[in-house]
Residue frames as qw, qx, qy, qz and C-alpha x, y, z in Angstrom:
[[0.000, 0.891, 0.455, 0.000, 0.00, 0.00, 0.00],
 [0.392, 0.523, -0.040, 0.756, 1.39, 3.39, -0.92],
 [0.260, -0.115, -0.494, 0.822, 2.08, 5.90, 1.84],
 [0.290, -0.082, -0.051, -0.952, -0.74, 8.25, 0.89],
 [0.662, -0.219, -0.554, -0.455, -3.29, 5.43, 0.68],
 [0.548, -0.177, -0.715, 0.396, -2.09, 4.04, 4.00],
 [0.064, -0.076, -0.372, 0.923, -2.61, 7.40, 5.70],
 [0.449, -0.104, -0.238, -0.855, -6.03, 7.90, 4.13],
 [0.727, -0.238, -0.595, -0.248, -7.18, 4.53, 5.46],
 [0.608, -0.748, 0.069, -0.258, -6.53, 5.65, 9.06],
 [0.840, 0.163, -0.330, 0.399, -2.95, 4.54, 9.04],
 [0.062, 0.652, -0.329, 0.681, -2.00, 7.53, 11.15],
 [0.703, -0.509, 0.212, -0.450, -3.72, 6.02, 14.18],
 [0.990, 0.012, -0.108, 0.091, -2.05, 2.69, 13.48],
 [0.570, 0.486, -0.340, 0.569, 1.41, 4.28, 13.42],
 [0.251, -0.626, 0.342, -0.654, 0.78, 6.11, 16.69],
 [0.895, -0.326, 0.103, -0.286, -0.45, 2.86, 18.30],
 [0.905, 0.219, -0.224, 0.287, 2.65, 0.99, 17.04],
 [0.285, 0.589, -0.382, 0.653, 4.92, 3.65, 18.51],
 [0.545, -0.553, 0.284, -0.562, 3.14, 3.44, 21.88],
 [0.981, -0.140, 0.019, -0.132, 3.34, -0.37, 21.90],
 [0.880, -0.035, 0.098, 0.463, 6.97, -0.62, 20.84],
 [0.060, -0.959, 0.054, 0.273, 8.91, 2.63, 21.35],
 [0.357, -0.538, 0.594, 0.480, 12.14, 1.30, 19.84],
 [0.589, 0.388, 0.675, 0.216, 10.26, 0.31, 16.67],
 [0.037, 0.618, -0.163, -0.768, 11.47, 2.96, 14.22],
 [0.264, 0.156, 0.827, 0.472, 10.23, 0.90, 11.27],
 [0.203, 0.768, 0.554, -0.247, 7.14, 3.10, 11.41],
 [0.027, -0.726, 0.199, 0.658, 9.27, 5.74, 9.72],
 [0.279, 0.007, 0.798, 0.534, 9.33, 3.62, 6.55],
 [0.104, 0.651, 0.720, 0.214, 5.67, 4.61, 6.11],
 [0.160, -0.863, -0.313, 0.363, 5.78, 8.01, 7.73],
 [0.348, -0.489, 0.275, 0.751, 8.79, 9.71, 6.11],
 [0.229, 0.233, 0.649, 0.687, 7.51, 9.60, 2.49],
 [0.071, -0.781, -0.609, -0.122, 4.29, 11.28, 3.64],
 [0.337, -0.678, -0.138, 0.639, 6.24, 14.23, 5.04],
 [0.060, -0.397, 0.392, 0.828, 6.85, 15.44, 1.46],
 [0.357, 0.455, 0.807, 0.121, 3.61, 14.30, -0.14],
 [0.080, 0.220, 0.364, 0.901, 2.15, 16.56, -2.84],
 [0.390, -0.653, -0.538, -0.364, -1.22, 16.49, -1.07],
 [0.005, -0.522, 0.386, -0.761, -1.09, 19.11, 1.70],
 [0.763, -0.421, 0.046, -0.488, -3.63, 17.21, 3.82],
 [0.952, -0.015, -0.257, 0.167, -1.42, 14.13, 3.83],
 [0.471, 0.418, -0.373, 0.682, 1.64, 16.23, 4.69],
 [0.335, -0.549, 0.240, -0.728, -0.18, 17.95, 7.57],
 [0.914, -0.302, -0.054, -0.267, -1.40, 14.63, 8.93],
 [0.859, 0.163, -0.317, 0.368, 2.10, 13.14, 8.66],
 [0.201, 0.503, -0.376, 0.752, 3.64, 16.09, 10.51],
 [0.601, -0.492, 0.147, -0.613, 1.00, 15.73, 13.22],
 [0.977, -0.140, -0.157, -0.030, 1.65, 12.01, 13.57],
 [0.629, 0.373, -0.394, 0.557, 5.38, 12.69, 13.74],
 [0.145, -0.539, 0.354, -0.750, 4.80, 15.05, 16.67],
 [0.828, -0.347, 0.035, -0.439, 2.62, 12.41, 18.33],
 [0.979, -0.016, -0.166, 0.116, 5.15, 9.58, 18.02],
 [0.390, 0.662, -0.415, 0.488, 8.34, 11.55, 18.75],
 [0.447, -0.622, 0.451, -0.459, 7.99, 11.29, 22.54],
 [0.955, -0.121, 0.230, -0.140, 7.83, 7.48, 22.20],
 [0.906, 0.273, 0.091, 0.311, 10.63, 6.99, 19.69],
 [0.071, 0.974, -0.193, 0.098, 12.79, 10.08, 20.31],
 [0.486, -0.668, 0.557, 0.083, 15.61, 8.24, 22.09],
 [0.726, 0.022, 0.651, 0.220, 15.76, 5.69, 19.26],
 [0.488, 0.832, 0.132, -0.229, 15.93, 8.17, 16.38],
 [0.349, -0.618, 0.521, 0.473, 19.61, 7.74, 15.52],
 [0.471, 0.069, 0.778, 0.410, 18.99, 5.58, 12.43],
 [0.257, 0.665, 0.629, 0.310, 16.28, 7.75, 10.92],
 [0.195, -0.752, -0.199, 0.598, 17.20, 11.24, 12.17],
 [0.196, -0.306, 0.434, 0.825, 18.90, 12.43, 8.99],
 [0.008, 0.320, 0.781, 0.537, 16.09, 11.36, 6.68],
 [0.164, -0.739, -0.636, 0.147, 13.43, 12.70, 9.05],
 [0.218, -0.658, -0.061, 0.718, 15.12, 16.08, 9.50],
 [0.135, -0.140, 0.537, 0.821, 15.65, 16.59, 5.77],
 [0.068, -0.461, -0.787, -0.405, 12.02, 15.76, 4.96],
 [0.217, -0.783, -0.505, 0.292, 10.61, 17.92, 7.75],
 [0.271, -0.522, 0.099, 0.803, 12.96, 20.82, 6.96],
 [0.154, 0.180, 0.645, 0.727, 11.79, 20.83, 3.35],
 [0.122, -0.712, -0.675, -0.151, 8.35, 21.81, 4.64],
 [0.292, -0.607, -0.227, 0.703, 9.68, 25.00, 6.24],
 [0.087, -0.191, 0.387, 0.898, 9.72, 26.60, 2.79],
 [0.093, 0.506, 0.833, 0.203, 6.06, 25.80, 2.18],
 [0.107, -0.268, -0.131, -0.948, 3.78, 28.67, 1.23],
 [0.609, -0.511, -0.522, -0.309, 1.07, 26.90, 3.23],
 [0.178, -0.642, 0.417, -0.618, 1.21, 28.48, 6.70],
 [0.873, -0.333, 0.154, -0.321, -0.21, 25.37, 8.40],
 [0.942, 0.184, -0.158, 0.232, 2.47, 23.14, 6.90],
 [0.348, 0.614, -0.373, 0.602, 5.21, 25.63, 7.77],
 [0.445, -0.590, 0.348, -0.577, 4.00, 25.90, 11.39],
 [0.969, -0.175, 0.069, -0.161, 3.61, 22.13, 11.75],
 [0.816, 0.359, -0.256, 0.374, 7.12, 21.56, 10.35],
 [0.075, 0.659, -0.392, 0.637, 8.56, 24.18, 12.69],
 [0.701, -0.475, 0.274, -0.456, 6.84, 22.55, 15.66],
 [0.997, 0.032, -0.058, 0.026, 8.05, 19.07, 14.62],
 [0.618, 0.489, -0.350, 0.507, 11.67, 20.24, 14.29],
 [0.220, -0.641, 0.384, -0.626, 11.51, 22.02, 17.65],
 [0.872, -0.324, 0.186, -0.315, 10.15, 18.90, 19.30],
 [0.931, 0.241, -0.182, 0.207, 12.77, 16.73, 17.60],
 [0.333, 0.606, -0.415, 0.591, 15.56, 19.01, 18.82],
 [0.492, -0.564, 0.352, -0.562, 14.18, 18.93, 22.38],
 [0.952, -0.171, 0.142, -0.210, 13.86, 15.14, 22.45],
 [0.917, 0.250, -0.075, 0.301, 16.99, 14.11, 20.60],
 [0.522, -0.672, 0.082, 0.519, 19.28, 17.03, 21.37],
 [0.328, 0.906, -0.146, -0.225, 21.02, 19.69, 19.32],
 [0.190, -0.640, 0.712, 0.219, 24.42, 18.02, 19.39],
 [0.557, 0.061, 0.825, 0.076, 23.05, 14.70, 18.14],
 [0.530, 0.696, 0.484, -0.013, 21.17, 16.44, 15.33],
 [0.107, -0.776, 0.228, 0.579, 23.87, 18.96, 14.37],
 [0.221, -0.219, 0.754, 0.579, 25.11, 17.06, 11.32],
 [0.243, 0.520, 0.807, 0.140, 21.53, 16.33, 10.18],
 [0.077, 0.887, 0.293, -0.347, 20.56, 20.00, 10.50],
 [0.146, -0.643, 0.427, 0.619, 23.70, 21.14, 8.65],
 [0.275, 0.059, 0.847, 0.451, 23.07, 18.65, 5.86],
 [0.201, 0.716, 0.668, -0.025, 19.46, 19.83, 5.51],
 [0.016, -0.875, -0.032, 0.483, 20.60, 23.44, 5.44],
 [0.216, -0.442, 0.621, 0.610, 23.29, 22.79, 2.82],
 [0.289, 0.297, 0.856, 0.310, 20.81, 20.89, 0.64],
 [0.158, 0.822, 0.526, -0.149, 18.46, 23.87, 0.66],
 [0.154, -0.693, 0.195, 0.677, 21.05, 26.41, -0.51],
 [0.689, 0.701, 0.054, -0.175, 20.91, 27.42, -4.17],
 [0.789, -0.085, 0.334, 0.509, 23.75, 26.15, -6.32],
 [0.500, 0.665, 0.245, 0.498, 25.85, 28.74, -8.08]]
């Protein structure tokens, strides 16, 4: 099932339940991360909301998925949709609080460098 279809069929609740049941289970990010950059703004907003919901459960176990998560969330900061921008800002703030600035420094720098124009 594609990420968007999974989310539309109430997959968001399933992901949150999985994170509560097994906090070290970061496999949920296989379904969640692609939705963070979905072309449908409703899917993106839902994914950012679910990310904020599951971060307290999986925050300490984010090492393997931090780079991919940060880059996908950071891409939403440039959105012209104010809701998406605010949700992305909140998700990054929460991620920094839970994981720590030093642990995310390289991920944040990589995301920043990727967003700079070439030339």
